[in-house]
C-alpha positions in Angstrom: 89.8 94.2 110.2 92.2 97.3 110.1 92.2 96.7 114.5 93.5 93.0 113.2 96.1 94.4 110.9 99.1 94.6 113.3 97.9 91.0 114.1 98.8 89.5 111.1 102.1 91.5 110.6 102.6 89.7 114.3 101.8 86.1 112.8 103.9 86.9 109.9 106.9 87.7 112.2 106.2 85.1 114.1 106.6 82.5 111.4 110.1 84.0 110.6 111.1 83.1 113.8 110.1 79.7 113.2 112.1 79.7 110.3 115.4 80.6 112.1 115.4 78.2 114.6 113.7 75.1 113.1 113.9 75.1 109.2 117.1 77.4 108.3 119.7 76.1 110.5 118.9 72.7 108.1 121.0 74.8 105.4 124.0 76.3 106.6 125.9 74.1 104.3 125.3 75.5 101.4 126.5 79.1 99.9 123.7 81.6 100.9 123.1 83.1 97.8 122.1 80.0 96.6 119.9 79.5 99.8 118.1 82.7 98.8 117.9 81.8 95.3 116.3 78.8 95.6 113.7 80.2 98.0 112.9 82.9 96.5 112.5 81.0 92.9 110.2 78.7 94.7 108.1 80.9 95.6 108.0 83.0 92.7 107.4 79.7 90.3 104.5 79.3 92.8 102.8 82.4 92.3 103.1 82.5 89.1 100.2 80.4 88.3 98.0 83.1 89.8 100.2 86.4 87.4 97.0 86.2 85.0 95.2 87.7 88.0 97.5 90.0 88.3 97.9 91.4 84.8 95.3 93.8 84.9 97.1 95.0 88.5 100.6 95.3 86.8 99.3 97.3 83.5 98.6 100.2 86.3 101.8 100.0 88.0 104.1 103.4 87.7 107.8 104.0 87.5 107.7 104.5 91.3 106.3 101.7 91.9 108.5 99.4 90.4 111.4 101.4 92.1 109.8 100.7 95.2 109.7 96.8 94.3 113.2 96.7 93.6 114.6 98.7 96.8 112.7 96.1 99.1 113.7 93.1 96.9 117.6 94.9 97.0 117.4 96.6 100.7 115.1 93.4 102.2 115.6 90.2 99.8 119.5 90.3 99.3 121.2 92.7 101.3 119.2 92.6 104.7 119.5 88.3 104.0 122.8 87.7 103.1 124.3 90.5 105.3 122.5 89.2 108.5 124.0 85.1 107.4 127.5 86.6 107.2 127.1 88.4 110.3 126.7 84.9 112.3 129.3 83.7 109.8 131.6 86.0 111.0 130.5 85.1 114.6 130.3 81.2 114.5 126.5 81.6 114.4 126.5 82.3 119.0 123.1 83.5 119.2 124.0 85.9 122.3 126.5 88.0 120.5 127.0 91.6 119.5 125.4 90.9 115.8 121.4 90.3 117.5 122.1 93.2 119.3 122.4 95.3 116.6 119.4 93.7 115.0 117.1 95.3 117.8 118.5 98.3 116.3 116.1 98.2 113.3 113.3 99.4 114.6 115.0 103.0 115.1 116.6 103.0 111.6 112.3 102.1 110.7 110.8 105.0 112.4 113.8 107.1 111.1 113.3 106.3 107.7 109.3 106.1 108.2 109.2 110.0 109.2 111.7 111.1 106.5 110.6 109.4 103.6 106.4 108.2 104.7 106.2 111.6 106.7 105.1 109.3 109.5 104.2 111.5 112.7 103.5 109.1 115.4 102.2 110.6 118.8 104.4 110.8 121.5 102.9 107.8 123.5 104.8 105.7 120.2 108.0 106.6 121.2 107.6 105.7 125.1 106.0 101.7 124.1 108.9 101.6 121.4 111.7 102.1 123.4 110.2 99.8 126.1 110.2 97.0 123.0 113.4 97.5 122.4 114.2 97.0 125.7 112.5 94.7 126.1 113.6 92.4 123.2 117.6 93.2 124.8 116.4 92.1 128.1 114.5 88.8 126.2 118.2 88.2 124.3 120.6 88.9 126.3 119.3 88.4 130.7 121.1 90.8 133.0 124.5 89.2 131.4 124.8 91.1 128.4 125.8 90.4 124.8 128.7 88.2 123.8 131.4 89.7 122.6 133.6 87.2 122.6 134.0 86.4 119.2 138.1 87.6 118.5 138.8 89.4 116.0 136.0 89.1 114.2 134.1 90.8 116.0 134.2 94.4 114.4 132.9 92.9 111.1 130.3 91.2 112.5 129.1 94.0 113.6 130.0 96.3 110.1 127.4 93.4 109.0 125.0 93.1 111.5 124.3 96.9 111.2 124.4 96.4 107.1 121.2 94.5 107.7 119.6 95.8 109.9 119.3 98.7 107.8 118.7 97.1 105.1 115.6 95.4 107.0 114.5 98.8 108.2 114.6 100.4 104.2 112.4 96.9 103.1 109.9 97.6 105.8 109.4 101.7 104.6 110.0 100.6 100.7 107.0 97.8 101.2 104.9 100.6 103.0 105.2 102.8 100.1 105.6 99.9 97.2 101.8 99.0 98.9 100.5 102.1 98.2 99.1 101.3 94.6 99.3 97.2 94.7 96.9 94.6 96.9 99.1 92.5 99.6 98.5 89.8 96.6 100.4 91.1 93.5 103.2 92.9 96.4 103.9 89.1 97.1 104.7 88.2 94.4 106.6 90.9 93.0 108.6 91.0 96.2 109.7 87.1 95.4 110.1 88.1 91.8 112.2 91.3 92.0 114.4 89.1 94.7 115.1 86.3 93.0 115.7 87.6 89.5 119.0 89.9 91.6 119.9 86.3 93.3 120.5 84.6 90.2 122.8 87.7 89.2 124.5 87.5 92.0 124.5 83.1 92.3 125.8 83.1 89.0 128.9 85.6 89.1 129.5 84.0 92.8 129.6 80.8 90.9 127.4 79.6 93.9 125.1 78.3 91.4 127.0 75.7 90.2 126.8 73.9 93.4 122.9 73.5 93.1 123.9 69.5 92.4 124.6 69.3 96.3 121.3 70.4 97.8 120.1 66.8 99.3 116.8 65.3 99.1 116.3 67.1 103.2 117.0 70.2 101.7 114.7 69.8 99.2 112.2 69.2 101.7 113.5 72.1 103.7 113.1 74.7 101.3 109.8 73.5 99.9 107.9 73.5 103.6 110.1 77.5 103.9 108.8 78.0 100.3 104.4 76.7 101.9 105.1 78.2 105.3 107.7 80.6 106.4 108.4 82.2 103.1 105.5 82.9 100.5 102.8 83.0 103.1 104.9 84.7 105.8 105.3 87.8 103.7 102.0 87.4 102.3 100.5 87.8 105.9 102.9 90.5 106.6 101.9 92.7 103.5 98.4 92.1 104.2 98.6 93.6 107.8 101.1 96.1 106.3 99.2 97.9 103.9 96.7 99.0 107.1 99.0 100.1 109.6 101.6 102.4 109.8 105.5 101.5 108.8 106.5 102.5 112.5 104.0 100.6 113.8 104.8 97.7 111.6 108.6 97.8 112.4 108.0 97.1 116.4 105.5 94.3 115.8 108.1 92.5 113.8 109.6 92.4 117.4 107.7 89.5 117.0 110.7 87.6 115.2 112.9 87.4 118.1 110.1 87.2 120.7 109.2 83.9 118.5 112.7 82.8 118.3 113.7 82.7 121.9 110.8 80.5 122.9 110.9 78.0 120.2 114.8 78.0 121.8 113.0 77.4 125.5 110.8 74.9 124.1 112.6 72.7 121.5 116.6 73.2 122.7 114.9 73.1 126.4 117.5 76.8 127.0 115.8 77.6 129.9 115.3 81.6 130.1 116.6 83.0 133.1 113.9 84.8 135.3 115.3 88.5 134.1 114.7 86.9 130.7 111.0 85.9 131.2 110.9 89.9 132.1 112.0 91.1 129.2 109.3 88.7 127.2 106.4 90.7 129.2 107.9 94.3 128.4 107.9 93.5 125.0 105.2 91.9 124.3 102.8 94.0 126.8 104.6 96.9 124.2 103.6 95.2 120.9 99.9 94.8 122.3 100.2 98.5 122.9 101.4 100.2 120.5 98.9 97.4 118.1 96.2 99.1 120.0 96.8 102.7 118.6 94.1 103.8 116.7 95.4 104.1 112.7 94.5 107.7 112.5 97.3 108.3 115.3 100.2 107.5 113.8 99.8 110.5 110.5 101.6 107.9 107.6 102.4 110.4 104.4 100.2 110.2 101.8 
C-alpha cells in the first residue's frame, strides 16, 4: 500500500477541487468565519461518535504531538482557509488572478519547511519534477496570457493574503506530517477538525459572525452536510492516510491535483474551453505528479 500512498493524497486534493468549483460557491453569501466553523464542527461531531476507539491512543500523545495538531489547525484550518477566501474576495473571485499565481508557490514553501523542520532531503531528480509540476500548473491555470492583474488598487492586498494562505497551507502540510508521527490517520483526522472547530468558534464569536447562523438557508444546510461527508472529512481522511506513508515534499506536489481538478471541472461544468497551451500545462502537471509519486520512499529521506 505504500506504493499507492501518493494516490490517496491525489484523491484527497482532487476532492478539494470538487469542493471549490461545485460546492463552496453556494456558501459565499455567508461570513467566512461562520462557514469554516460550521463545516469543521459538523465533521468533528460526526467523528466524535467513534471517540471511544481513540481514547487509548489519545492518552499516549505527548506535548509535541498536541502542539503539532494545534499548529495544523491554526495554519491550515484557520489562517490558510480564511486568507485564501479573503484574497479572492478582494479580487471579486476572479480565478485567473495574482491570487492563484501566488498559490502555486505553496510547494516551494512546503519543501523548504520540510527540509528545515523534518530534515527531508529529496534526491535531485525530485526538484526537477517539482519545478516542472509548478510550471505545468501555471500554464494550466493561465495559459499563454499570464495572470489577470486588473483588480484595481486591491491587488496588492489580495497578493498579501494569497501569500499568507500559501505559507499557511505549506506549514500545515509539514506540521501534519509531524502530527502523524505518533498517531493513526483516523485520530489525526479527528483532532485536525476538533482543533480547527474550537479555534473557529472563538474567532466567529469574537467577530460576532456566529450570530448570523440563523441566516443559513436550507440549501446551504444541505451543502454543509454534503461537504462534511465528501470533500471535508473524507478528503482529509484520504490525505492523511497517504501523507503518513510518504514525505511532506512528495505530498505537496501531489496536492497540485487540486488545481488540476478545478480546471477540468471548469471545463466540464461551465464549458470554459481550455486553450491548447493550457492542455500542455495539464499534461506537464499530470506527468510530473505521476513521476514524483513513483519515487521510491527510501529516496526521499524524511527526518525522524
